[in-house]
C-alpha angles and dihedrals in degrees: 000000000000133000114220101206133152111246097003109169101205092107095052102042086114089065099041106041097053089055090051089049090051090056103037125027121230112281091041122126112253125185118211096199099185100025101172109175089002094237092138095041092051093049091050090051089049089054095052104264127138107239137201110190126192137174137163095228121083094219089055089051090058092045090053094049090053092048097047113025109051115100098159135024113275115255101196088209096163091049095053093111091052091049092049091050097054101026111023118206114259112219118222098020112162092219107025117201122245119249088255093054091046091050091055091047089050092051090050088054098052116114115271118246133208091225140130098315093045091049099043106028110026130094092243097039128119105224119200097221099051140021094233122080115242108233099210093124138016111254096252093052093046091052091047091051089051091050093050092046091052092053094044092052090050093048090050095046091050092049094241093132129060114230090253092049089050091052090050095051093046089049090052093047091049091050093046093048092046090053093059100033114129096232137122096219116322137015092258085107141348134240117268093238132030103255146154118004091353085080091060121094115258115258130194106220121194112250115236095241121211102230112192133157094245105108112167095019096101137055133196122204134178123210148078110317091228091056097040094049095082090056094060132082113181146145096241134011119207114200125192103177128181109277101201143038093266108111114222091213090062098037094050100033094132093054089049090053090051090050095048093045090221137124107227126180107280106223128207132334093320095046095233117186116228098277109166090107086071098044111144122217088204088074091058121077092207093056107031096087095054091048091053091047091053092053095047092046100044106036115089094230134115100200131050131182117195126193114212139151145206088263090064125120088241122054120235093257090050091051093048092048090051094050093046088067086073106035147299118346131203123182130206118192128197140155122257138178111265122237105242137172117232092264098044118127094193120123112275094239138038139185116266125200133207109197117194117202119192105191119224 
């Protein structure tokens, strides 16, 4: 199962983490201020760091909770009746499934529904904001998503899931839906025809949870980085900001809807949710500098490491000049594979930067 996500750092952890280790020893407190898929946060936890993760997007919040907060396998004790209803226990099995695996099987077995996702985002839907169906999902998958969402909402409303169990199941639904979405790269638009893996049935695959005896060592926040900065005291802050004008709230609106468990108005041909409440100043060249300045000034932290690239709104000299207002700057440069949609004509690689700021 893959995760098509702009700027995901899973492929370059080998470049990022050694730099973090050279600045802050293991056991230090590191903030991942715009954690995205939480690839960096999870790897830092694995290596013995204390981690505070934050992101503006709700789906990223759930990803981070799953990456950082599990210390034991979930038991789904309060949802046992639901599990037994949709996936009865089989006595005498040689390799019995865990409660978590049975829960996912139960969710896969719930009745499909012709609900919000089928209406607004399937190839046979009848969306309210446009006459043309939006081909984000094949009809069977959209109905299955609606059925699963209905059951998850009910389980949550009836208090049969812990908050961490709820985050895990929403994470798994997001990953399963993303895997069969009929998109070229992001959810800014859909493919004209249902093709490739979008034809496959949606599956809920158990996440390989990182189970460590470190309860209480990590924290997950959700909010604008500029506003959250004053709430954090840490040894090192890693920042992976948006590089371009593309707003994540618009390009991943469907994942945000899955994470919020709501049914917002789907606007226009692409079916965007109202997303201005998650507008990022880091996607605006006129505002990005002030947002960085706010973080550097208000966070109680002496060392910052910023990921950036040649695709960024600011050039490397502009970034270095900005950081030099606050202290000493060192820059590491390396090549990386570019995130591209299927139709992109951009070069396959680009230069990535790691800018270290040691505040004076």
